[in-house]
Each structure stands twice: as structure tokens, then as C-alpha cells.
N, C-alpha and C positions, 0 to 999 in steps of 0.2 A: 511685445505683448502689452496691451492690445495692438493689433496690427494697425499700420497707418491707414489701411482701407476702412477699418472699423470706426475710427474716431480721429479727429484732428489732434495734433500733438500739442501738449500743454507747454507753453513757454514761460516758465516760472521767473526767469531773469527779467523778462519784459514787465511782469507784474511788480517785482521788487524794485525795479529801477524807475517805474512810472511815478513822477512826483504827484500825479493826481490821485494815486492810491495811498490812503493814509491808514487804512485798517485792513489787516488780513486775518480772517477767522478760520482756524483749523478745526474741523469737526469730524467725528467718526466714532465707530464702535471702540470698545475698550481693547487694549492689547494689540493694536495694529501699528504702533509706532507714531501715534499722533503727537505726543509730547516731544519726542525726538525731532519729528519733522518741524514742528513750530520753532523749536530752539535753533535748528539748522538754518531755517529760512531767515530768522531774525539775525543770526550771526552773519550770514551771507549778505543780507541787506546792509549791515553795518560795515563789513570789511570791503566787499567788492563794489557796492553801489554807494558807499560813503553817506549813508543815511543815519541819522540819530534815531535809534530804534529801542523800543521797550517791548519785552515779551511778558505777557500777563497770563499766568496759568490759573484756571478755576478748578482744575483737577486737584483734589486734596493729596494725591500721591506726590512725593517729593523728588521724583526722578529728574525734574528740570534743574533743580539746584545742584544735584550731583553731576549732571552732564556739563554744567557750566563752571564747575570747580568751586562752587559756593558752599559754605557749610550749612546755610539755611536761607530761606526766602521768607519775607513777610510782606506786610501791606504797603511798604515803601519801596520804590524802585532802587535796586542796588546795582552799581556799575560793575560790569564783568571785566576782570583784568585779564591780561595775557592775550588780547586780540590786537589785530593790526588797525591802529587808529591814525596812521599817517595821512590817510585821505580825508580825515575829518569826521569819519563815522564814529559812532559810539554804540555800545550795547548795554542796556540795563534790563534787569529781570525782577519780577515780583510775583508773589502768590496771594490770591485774594483771601483776606481774613474778613469773613462776613460780619462778625460782631464788631470788629474794629471799624469797619466801614460804616456800619449802622451808627455806632457811637459818634463817629466824625460828622455824620449828617446831623445828629442831635446837637452837637457842639456848635455846628455852623449856623443853625437856625434858632437857637435859644440862648438865653443868658446863662452864665455858669450855675446860678442857684437853681434855675428851672431844670437845667441839664442833670444836676445831681439828683433832683427829685425824680426825674424820669428814669435815670439809671437804677435807682433803688426800687422801682416799681416791679413787682413780680411778673406782671404781664409783659412788660417790656423785656425783662430778662429772658423770658421764655421765647418771645417772638424773635429777639435778636440772635438767639443761639440755636433754637430747635424748631421754629415755625416752618412748616412745609413751604418751600419756595423762596425763603429768605435769601439763600445763597444766590439764586438767579436774580432776585431783585437787586441785591447788592452788586452783583457782577455788572448789571446794566448801569448802576450808579457809578461804579469805579471806572468803567469804560467811558462813560460820559464825562467824568472828571478829567481823565487823562486826555481825552479829545479836546475838552474846553481849555485846558492849560496851554495848549499850543506849543509845548516844548519838544514834541516828538515829530519827526518826519514820518515815522511808521510805527503803528501799534500792532503787534502780533498777538492774537488771543488764542490760547489753548483751552478748549472747552472740555467739560466732562464727556463721558461716553454718550453717543448720539441722542438717545431718548432724553437724557438729562439736558443735553444741549438744546433740544427742542423746548424744554422748559425755559431755557435762556431766551429763546425767541419769543415765547409766550408771556414772559414776565410783565411787559407793559400792560397787556390786556388784562391779565389776572390781577395785577396791582390796581388797575383802574376800577375793576369790579369791587375789589376789597375796600378801596378808599373812596368809593363813590359817595358824594356828599349826602345823598338821601339816606344811605345806609348809616353813615356816621350820625346823622341827626336822629335816626331811629334808635340807635344804640345810646346816644347821649341823653335823650329825653328821659328814659326810665332810670338811667344812672343818677340824674339830678334829683329825681323824686325819691330814689332809694327803694323803689318798688320791687317786690319779689319776682315780678315778671322778667327782671333782668337775668336771673339765673337761667330761665327757660330759653331766653334769647341767646345767651352765651352758648348754651348747649347746642342750639341749632346752628348758630353762625360761626362758631369757632371750634368745630369738630377736629380741625387739623392741629390744634394746640397739643403740645406734648403733655406727658403725665405730670410734669412739674406744675402746669397750670391747673390741671384737673384736681390736684390735691388742695388747692386754695378754696376754702369753704366759708360759708356764713357771711356775716356782715362785712368782714374784712375783704371778701371777694368783691362786694359791691363798691367799697371804697377804692380798692385797687383798680377795678375795671373803670370806674368813673374817671380816675386820674389818667389811666391809659388812653381811653377814648378821647378825653379832652385834649391830650397831647397830640393824638393823631389829627384831631379836628383843627388844631392850631398850627401844626408843623408840616404835614405831609402832602398838602395839596400841590406844593412845588415839586415834591418828589415824583408824583405821578406825571406831572408835566415834563420833568426832565427825562423820565423813563420813556415816555412817548417820543420825545425829541431824539433820544438815542436810537430808538427803533427806526425812526425815519433816516437816521444816519446809516444804519445797517442796510437800508434799501437803496442808498445813494450810490452814485458812481465812484465815490472815494473808498468804497468797501469792496473787498474780494473774498468770497467764501471758497475755501479749498476743502474738498472732501478727502479724507485719508482712509484707505481701506487696505486690507490684505486680500490676496486672491483665494478667499475662503467663502463658502456660501453665506454664512451668517453675516460676515463683515460686509460683503458686497450687497446683501439684502438691506442692511442698515443704511448703507450709502445711498441706495436707490430710494429708500423711504425718505431720507433726509433731502435728497435732490428734488423729490416731488413736493415736499413741504416748502422748500426754498422757492420753487417755481410758483406755488400757490401764493406765497407771501410777497412775490415780486422782489426777491432779494438776489443780488448778483452772484451767481455761481460761476466761479472762474475756471474750475476744473477738478479733476480727480487725480490724486496721487496714489498709485497702486504700489504698495510697499511689499518687500520680501518676495519678489518674483524670482522663480528658478528658471534658468535657461541652460541648456546643454552647450558646451563649448563648440560643438559641431552638430549639424543637423543630419548628417549621414555617417554611419548607418542609422536608420530609425530604430525604434524600440523592437519591432518585430525582427528585423534583420540582426540586431545585436543579440537578441535571445537565441535566435537560430544558430548564429556563429558560435555563441558560447556553448550551446549543447554539442555541436560538432567537435569543438576543441576538447570539451570535457570527455567525450567518448574516446578521443585519441590519447588523452592523458599527457601529462608533462607540461601543461600550459595553464596551471592554476592561476597565476597572477593575471594573465590575459583574460581568462574566464571571468574573474572577479571584476575586472575593469569593464568588460562588455556588459555584464549584468548590472553594474552600477550605472552605466550609461543608459541602459534600457529603462531602469527605474526613474532616472532623472527625466528622460524623454516623456515617460508616462505622466510623471508629476507635472511637467510643463504643459502637457496637453490638457490635463484636468484644470489647471489654473487658467489656461486660455479659454476654456469653455465657461468657467465661472465668470471671468472678466467680460466675456461676450454678452452675458445676460444683462450687464449694466450698459455697455456701449450700444446694444440694440435698443434698449429702452430710452436711452438719452444720447442719440447719435451726434448731437451738436456739442456735447460737453467735451472740451479738450482733456486729454488723458496723458499721463506720463507714468511709465513703469520704472520702478527702482529695484535693482537686483538685490537679493538677500545678501546680507553682510556676513562675514565669517564669525563675527563676535558682536556682542552688544556694545552700544556706544556709551562711554562713561566720561568722555573728556572733550575739550574743544577741538582737538585734532580730528576726533571721530565725527564731530558735528560738521566740520569742514568737508569731510569725505562725503557725508550724506547730502549736504547742500550742493556739492558739485554733481553728485549722481542725479539729484532731482532736476538740476538746471541744465545738465548736458547729458541727456539720455543716450 
């Protein structure tokens, strides 16, 4: 499931082994095993394909650290111990800290005194912590940094649930609109004059700011805003350029997007929505990983036959265990048929997208051995 007739089979090992692929982006709805999939793929790339790999999670949940045996993840790649490095591969993991990344950008592009002034600015504090879209902007920045450093053979990105991941894709365009030079000049001119028109402009242009910013009042607001906008004017033209460059990288041959879904209507609907967006944005969709698929061990008898046999044995009496097994088999066959129907809705809409089905596991994955099992299941269906 899906059947080979419905969609080509996804060869994940081919992607992980390809030296021309430097970025794998895992995306999908919440609760479908996306973080586990990303970690399993990164581990397999390091161990089996001998690649120096880093996995970056943008999802604020901390499941990735737990599954890799790390007590915590932060904004700096940490090497994962207990993996097979005899072939020369390595695995590192990190979790995006948007404020830390924003601070690093400031430190990189200003002198220490100016950076300290910016850090103390209330508008900067609000934007770096709570401004809508900052996480996605900083994700693009961090991905661009990792790519530019050239230290990694492969970068595996674990994105937030799919609609948020779409914000990740939209970040360069949104950032360009926000940091457009004409807008900055418009904001900066009233700030320099100290005119009251600034407050009206702030209300109109910065409606996404958090309540922290909204509580800043009076003349101090004008002073703070003037410093904030002046900092943007002097610092972040390069940030916009880098974000747009990262966006182009995501469109390039070196990137592979993998959709992760479960055979459930909402999850597959999200995957189809994302697949459509990737097609519109001309981004390379490598395939669909369909997680937690249920398959009966045998296909005969089918659900109808199993239920009929169970009823006959129940009437005869003395076959309770067999009756239970037949009914359980029937229920599994029915569930498998429902999942097949759900999966078919995606493969019919995107028949050229390679797909791999991964059987449901008996327990959640919490360690490296479990990730190895998942990696093997994805790569050898």
C-alpha cells in the first residue's frame, strides 16, 4: 500500500546516497512521525552511506533529542554518540533557537557596542522572540548558514506541521516585503522627525507585534522605534538577500523534499496540499513516506469470509479463541482497506510522486536502535 500500480516506489537509499543531494526536507502534518522519520533518515545516511550528516529540527517539541539519546538540543550541532562511524560518517543534531539565531545575525553584522544597543531595544526584543514569522525567517537563516559552512555532506530538516512549514517556504517573500527599502525609508523618515504620525504608522504596519510591543507608549516608543528601524535599515538588507538565496537552494537539484503522512484523511489531505504548493513553487518533491500502515499477515480469508467463519464457529461453540482471531483479522483487513482508499486519493492526484509505505510499529521509537529499524523499513519496503 499504495500498490505498485498506483505510484512508483520511492527509493530512499538512492536519495541518501546521492552526493548531489545535500538537503532533505521532511514535511507533513503533526503527529504522523515526521520527526522520527527525519532522525531515522539522518542516522541511516551517516551509518549506511557514510555521510557527515546534521539533522535540524524546527519543531519546538523535543522528541528528536529523546530518540537520539541526547538530554537536550540547542542552536549548536551536537554529535550523536553510539552510532557506527567506522565508515567515516557522523551524525549531529540541533534544534532551532530563533532568538539565539537572530542574536547571532546581529553580532555578525554589527560591532559589540551597537549589538548591545540593539539587544536592549524593546522592539528588537519583541521581534526576536514573538514576532509572527520570526521562527521561519530564522529557520531560513540557519539552513543557509549550515549550507554555506560546507561542513556537512547532508542536512536533514524536520519542519513544523505542514501549514507552518509553508510559512517556512514563504519566509523569503514575506521577509522581502517587510524589509523592502521603500518601507524602511517610509518608517525611518517620521522616526527621525519625531512626528506623532509614527504611532499611526506603527499601528498599521506592525499589527503582528506581540502585546509586549503594544504596551510601549509615548515618546519612549518613538525613540525605541527609531533605533529599531535604523538598525533594520543598516543591518538586514543582507538578511533578505541570504533568505532569497536559501530559497533558490530549496528549488535546486541538491534539495529533496519528502512528504510524511499517515493513512488518515486529514494527514493525506495536508500532504496533497503541500505537494501542490511545492509544484507551484518548482521545488523538488522526491516522494511520499506513508507511515503507520496496517497490513494483515495474510490476505485470505478476506474480511467478509473471516466474519462469516467466526459466526459459524460461534454458533457451534467451543471455538472462542479461533472466533476472536477471525474477528481480529477481519477488523485488520477492513482497516487496511480504508487506509488503501485514503492513500489512493493522494496517488491518483499525484501519480508521478514516488511513494513508500512503512508498517505500523508495535511501540513508539525512543532510541537509536528504534531509529535504525525505521530507517530500514523506509529504505527496504
